[in-house]
C-alpha positions in Angstrom: 23.0 322.6 26.1 24.6 320.5 23.2 21.9 318.7 21.2 21.4 314.9 22.0 21.1 313.7 18.4 21.9 310.2 19.1 19.4 307.4 19.8 17.2 306.9 22.9 15.8 303.6 24.1 13.5 303.0 27.1 12.3 299.8 28.8 11.8 298.0 32.1 14.3 295.4 33.2 13.0 292.7 35.2 15.8 290.9 37.5 16.4 287.2 36.6 19.2 286.1 38.8 20.5 288.6 41.3 17.4 290.7 42.0 14.2 288.5 41.0 11.0 290.2 41.4 12.3 293.9 41.1 11.7 295.9 38.1 13.8 298.7 36.9 13.2 301.3 34.3 16.0 302.7 32.3 16.8 304.9 29.6 19.5 304.0 27.3 21.3 306.6 25.0 24.0 306.2 22.2 26.1 309.2 21.2 25.5 310.5 17.5 29.2 309.5 17.0 28.4 306.1 18.1 29.8 303.3 15.5 28.3 299.8 16.2 31.8 298.6 14.7 33.7 299.9 17.4 33.5 299.7 21.1 32.2 303.0 22.8 33.0 304.4 26.3 30.2 303.6 28.6 28.4 306.1 31.5 25.8 304.7 34.0 24.0 307.1 35.9 21.6 306.6 38.8 18.1 308.1 39.2 17.6 308.1 35.4 19.7 309.4 32.8 21.2 312.7 33.8 20.6 314.4 30.4 22.6 317.7 31.3 25.6 315.3 32.1 25.1 313.4 29.2 24.9 316.5 26.9 28.3 317.2 28.0 29.7 314.4 27.4 28.1 314.5 23.8 30.0 317.9 23.6 33.2 316.3 24.6 33.0 313.7 22.1 32.2 316.1 19.5 35.4 318.3 20.6 37.3 315.0 20.4 38.1 315.2 24.2 36.9 311.8 24.8 35.6 308.7 22.8 32.0 308.4 21.5 30.0 306.5 24.3 26.9 304.9 25.4 24.9 305.9 28.5 22.4 304.2 30.8 20.3 305.9 33.2 18.7 303.5 35.6 16.0 304.1 38.0 15.8 302.5 41.2 13.9 299.2 41.2 10.2 298.4 42.6 8.5 295.4 43.5 5.0 295.3 42.8 2.5 293.9 45.2 1.5 290.4 45.5 -1.9 291.1 46.7 -4.8 293.4 46.2 -4.8 296.6 47.9 -1.1 296.2 48.2 1.3 299.2 47.2 4.4 298.9 45.1 7.8 299.4 47.2 10.5 301.3 45.9 13.9 300.0 46.2 15.9 302.9 46.4 17.3 302.3 49.9 18.1 298.7 49.6 20.0 299.3 46.1 21.8 302.6 46.5 22.4 302.9 50.1 23.4 299.4 51.4 27.0 299.7 50.8 27.9 296.1 49.7 28.6 294.7 46.4 25.3 292.8 45.9 23.9 295.7 44.0 27.3 296.4 41.9 27.5 292.9 41.1 23.8 292.7 39.9 24.5 296.1 37.6 27.8 294.7 36.1 26.9 290.8 35.9 23.4 291.1 34.9 21.5 294.4 34.2 24.3 296.3 32.1 25.0 293.2 29.9 21.3 292.0 29.4 20.3 295.7 28.3 23.2 296.4 25.9 22.4 292.7 24.4 18.8 293.7 23.9 19.5 296.7 22.0 22.6 295.3 20.3 25.0 297.8 21.7 28.8 297.2 22.1 30.9 299.0 24.8 34.7 299.0 25.2 36.1 296.2 27.5 38.4 298.5 29.1 37.3 299.5 32.8 39.3 302.9 32.0 36.7 303.7 29.4 33.8 303.3 32.0 32.2 305.8 34.3 29.7 305.6 37.1 27.6 308.6 38.4 25.3 309.7 41.1 24.3 312.3 43.7 22.9 311.8 47.5 22.4 308.1 47.7 23.3 307.6 43.9 26.6 308.9 45.1 27.0 306.1 47.6 26.0 303.7 44.7 28.6 305.4 42.3 31.4 304.7 44.9 30.4 301.1 46.0 30.1 300.5 42.0 33.7 301.8 41.5 35.0 300.1 44.4 33.5 296.6 44.7 33.6 296.4 40.5 36.7 298.4 39.8 37.2 295.3 37.5 34.9 297.3 35.4 34.3 301.0 36.5 37.3 303.4 37.0 35.8 306.7 36.7 33.1 308.3 39.1 31.1 311.4 39.6 29.9 311.6 43.2 27.8 314.8 44.0 26.8 315.4 47.8 27.3 311.4 48.8 25.3 310.4 51.5 27.5 308.5 53.4 25.4 308.1 56.3 23.5 305.7 58.7 21.0 304.4 56.3 22.6 301.1 55.1 26.2 301.2 56.5 27.4 304.0 54.7 28.7 305.6 57.4 31.7 303.7 57.5 33.1 304.5 54.1 35.0 307.6 54.6 37.1 305.9 57.6 37.4 302.8 55.2 38.7 304.6 52.4 41.9 305.7 54.6 42.5 302.3 55.8 41.9 300.3 52.9 44.5 299.6 50.1 43.2 302.0 47.5 41.9 300.9 43.8 42.5 302.9 40.5 39.3 305.2 40.5 39.5 308.6 39.1 36.9 310.9 41.2 34.9 313.8 40.7 33.3 315.0 44.0 31.1 318.0 44.4 29.4 319.3 47.7 27.0 322.1 48.6 27.3 324.6 51.6 23.6 323.8 52.4 23.4 320.0 52.9 20.7 318.2 54.6 21.1 317.3 58.4 18.8 314.5 59.2 18.6 311.7 61.8 20.6 309.4 60.1 23.5 311.9 59.5 24.4 315.2 58.2 25.6 315.2 54.5 28.0 318.5 54.6 30.4 317.2 57.2 30.6 313.8 55.8 31.5 315.0 52.2 34.4 317.2 53.8 35.4 314.0 55.5 35.1 311.7 52.4 37.4 314.7 50.4 39.9 314.2 53.4 39.9 310.3 53.0 40.7 310.7 49.2 43.7 312.9 49.7 45.0 310.6 52.6 44.5 307.5 50.3 46.3 309.3 47.3 43.2 309.0 44.5 43.3 311.1 41.6 40.4 313.1 42.3 38.8 316.6 41.7 36.6 318.4 44.4 34.2 321.1 44.1 32.6 323.0 46.9 29.9 325.4 46.0 29.0 328.1 48.9 25.2 329.3 49.3 24.3 326.4 47.4 22.6 322.8 48.4 22.2 319.1 48.0 23.7 317.8 44.6 24.1 321.2 43.4 25.4 321.5 39.9 24.7 317.7 39.2 22.5 318.8 36.5 24.0 322.3 35.5 25.3 321.7 31.8 27.9 324.1 31.8 29.4 322.7 35.4 29.2 319.3 34.1 31.4 320.3 31.0 34.2 320.9 33.6 33.5 318.1 35.7 33.6 315.7 32.8 36.5 317.5 30.8 38.5 316.4 34.2 37.3 312.9 34.4 37.8 311.8 30.7 41.1 313.8 30.1 43.5 311.6 28.1 41.2 308.5 28.8 42.5 306.8 25.8 46.3 307.4 26.5 46.6 307.4 30.3 45.0 304.4 32.6 43.4 305.5 35.7 45.9 305.0 38.5 46.3 306.6 42.1 47.7 310.1 42.2 50.1 309.0 45.3 49.7 305.9 47.4 49.3 306.4 50.9 52.4 306.6 53.0 51.3 304.3 55.6 50.4 301.6 53.1 53.6 302.0 51.3 55.7 301.7 54.6 54.5 298.2 54.8 54.0 296.7 51.7 56.1 298.9 49.6 55.1 300.6 46.0 54.4 297.7 44.0 53.3 294.9 46.2 50.0 293.0 45.2 48.2 289.6 46.0 49.2 286.9 43.4 47.8 283.6 43.5 50.2 281.2 45.5 50.3 277.4 45.6 48.6 275.8 48.7 50.5 276.2 51.6 50.3 274.3 54.8 49.0 276.9 57.2 49.8 276.3 60.8 47.4 276.6 63.3 47.7 279.6 65.6 45.8 278.0 68.4 48.8 277.3 70.7 51.8 279.4 71.6 55.0 279.1 73.4 56.0 281.4 76.2 58.7 281.3 78.7 57.6 278.6 81.1 55.3 276.6 78.7 52.5 276.9 76.1 49.1 278.6 76.0 46.5 276.4 73.9 43.1 277.7 72.8 40.0 275.6 73.0 36.5 276.9 72.7 36.0 279.6 74.9 39.0 279.0 77.0 42.9 279.5 77.2 45.0 276.8 78.8 48.4 276.7 80.1 50.7 273.5 79.8 53.7 273.7 81.6 56.7 271.3 82.4 54.2 268.6 84.0 52.2 268.5 81.1 49.4 269.4 83.2 46.7 271.3 81.2 45.1 274.2 83.6 42.5 276.8 82.4 44.4 280.1 82.4 41.7 282.5 81.1 38.0 281.8 80.0 34.7 283.5 79.1 35.4 284.1 75.6 33.0 282.9 72.7 35.1 280.7 70.3 38.8 281.6 70.1 40.2 281.2 67.0 44.0 282.2 67.3 46.6 283.1 70.0 49.6 285.4 69.4 52.5 286.7 71.8 53.7 290.1 71.7 57.2 290.9 70.6 58.4 291.8 73.9 56.7 288.4 75.0 54.7 289.5 77.8 51.2 290.0 76.3 49.0 287.5 75.1 46.9 288.3 72.1 43.4 286.6 71.9 41.4 286.5 68.8 37.6 285.3 68.9 35.3 284.2 66.2 32.3 285.4 68.0 33.7 288.8 69.2 34.4 291.8 67.5 37.4 292.5 69.7 41.2 291.4 69.8 41.8 290.8 73.4 45.3 291.1 75.1 46.3 289.7 78.7 49.4 290.1 80.6 51.8 287.1 80.9 53.0 286.9 84.6 56.4 285.4 85.6 54.5 282.5 86.9 52.6 282.2 83.6 49.1 283.1 85.0 47.1 285.7 82.9 45.8 288.8 84.0 44.7 292.2 83.2 41.9 291.3 80.2 41.6 294.0 77.9 39.6 294.6 74.6 42.8 295.5 72.6 41.4 296.5 69.3 38.0 296.7 67.6 37.8 294.9 64.0 36.2 296.5 61.1 33.2 294.6 60.0 32.5 293.5 56.3 29.1 294.8 55.1 27.7 291.3 55.0 30.1 289.4 57.3 29.3 285.8 58.6 31.6 286.3 61.2 32.0 289.2 63.4 35.3 288.3 64.8 38.7 286.8 63.5 39.5 283.3 61.6 43.0 283.8 62.0 45.9 285.8 63.5 49.6 286.2 63.5 52.2 288.8 64.8 55.5 290.3 63.3 58.6 291.3 65.2 57.2 295.2 65.3 54.3 293.9 67.1 52.0 294.3 64.0 48.8 291.8 64.0 47.7 290.5 60.8 44.1 289.2 61.3 42.1 287.1 58.8 38.6 288.6 58.8 35.7 288.6 56.2 37.0 291.9 55.0 40.5 290.6 54.3 43.5 291.1 56.4 43.2 293.7 58.9 46.4 294.9 60.2 46.5 296.3 64.0 49.2 298.3 65.8 50.2 297.3 69.2 47.9 299.6 70.9 44.9 298.2 69.0 44.1 300.5 66.5 43.7 298.8 62.5 45.5 301.2 60.4 45.7 299.3 57.3 43.2 296.9 55.9 44.5 294.5 52.8 41.4 292.9 50.9 41.9 289.9 48.9 41.2 289.7 45.1 37.3 290.1 44.6 36.9 291.1 48.2 36.8 287.4 49.5 37.3 286.4 52.9 40.5 285.7 54.6 40.2 282.7 56.4 43.6 281.9 57.3 47.1 284.2 57.4 50.5 283.3 58.1 54.2 285.3 57.4 57.2 283.4 56.2 59.9 286.2 56.5 58.8 288.8 54.2 55.9 287.2 52.3 52.5 287.6 53.6 50.3 284.5 52.8 46.5 284.5 53.0 44.2 281.7 52.4 40.4 281.9 51.3 38.7 278.5 51.1 40.9 276.5 48.8 42.5 279.7 47.2 45.9 280.7 48.6 47.4 284.3 48.0 50.9 285.9 48.7 52.4 289.3 48.7 55.5 290.7 49.6 55.9 292.9 52.7 58.7 295.3 53.7 61.1 293.1 56.3 60.2 294.4 59.7 63.4 295.6 60.4 63.2 297.9 57.3 59.7 299.4 58.0 60.0 303.3 59.1 59.4 302.3 62.8 62.4 300.2 62.8 62.4 296.9 64.7 60.3 296.9 67.8 59.9 300.6 67.5 56.2 300.1 67.6 56.4 299.0 71.2 57.5 302.4 72.2 54.9 304.4 70.9 52.3 305.8 73.3 50.3 307.9 70.9 48.0 307.3 67.9 49.8 309.8 65.6 52.8 308.1 64.0 
């Protein structure tokens, strides 16, 4: 191994704001090439300082293949007993395996700046020069850190990630395919003999994650090691030189970006569409829609019909709290969104305007810490694609009921309202309003109304 001649600092961090009461041991290392007057690259490793990986980084820095750096190794937190005879609790599962943004926010907003300030260390402000690294449950933490705090981390080393049913990690490989991707450069490793446990199997989920990265267009390198096990090579110095060389190649000259955007997402939003802050827009209510013979109106758990006589009659009931209605592009299906249900429902509109054939058209994905399991709002385009405002952002559902694209709002805030104005998609979150262009329906690869003719999932 390349000798670590830099400086080591050790300590215990006590959570102040985001993780009160939690104690985290850490080891901080500054490269022997570190110059306090010049901001350095930064690497965060889980389960302590990965010295073999750090040694590989030091070698590459001395070879001029990456900038001088600072590495911080963090151990899982612990909570000390408050009563005599109590036993301290390890917080690894709560921190690493719960795949939401709470722990990444704690790392970026509190722990990292506090520790660096304590030791007088400066790092680069550029997320392109920040890496996050872990294996097993630490692999989940590395992914969620790079995903939720993409404003800080752009490079990730992930070994045998445990995207399993321990803390909602099992959804990640599927969501990677559907979510609008973010600039993350990834080195993924997997062994043949991965654990098979009651909460899942690491080997097939590792294969699935690799396929998801490929589908979504990420810049990544995948290494598979036959006859080796869980988190193999994570502490192998020679292997780490190759992994780190890939992750840090041309780091000072080439910003991290996607290798190729998902064709499915490009077909909807184009190559360069992004959310931009917009002036407050008058979002109209979608609780009533007009059909051939009158109006359907939602109130509470019921759908009412109002005809020429202006009499209001119950057309459907038994829902939770209906938030929006929409009529299909070919006018014979009524879509029903419900705050208290995870489904988008559909019913058939009959010639006499009665409703029948209630079905659970599609299932929404749940945000990791959702406040509302259903939809806040919903609208539909002429290709019969539904745009659904949820805690996870805008979920896009095809006419056959599958969410194929999810457009998260900036900082992953909830979408409370959604509206289409021509080829502009608007979304509102509280008092914030955002807009982005989408491909006009008639120019989408489906062509106008073509989605209605599809009977299979593979289109």
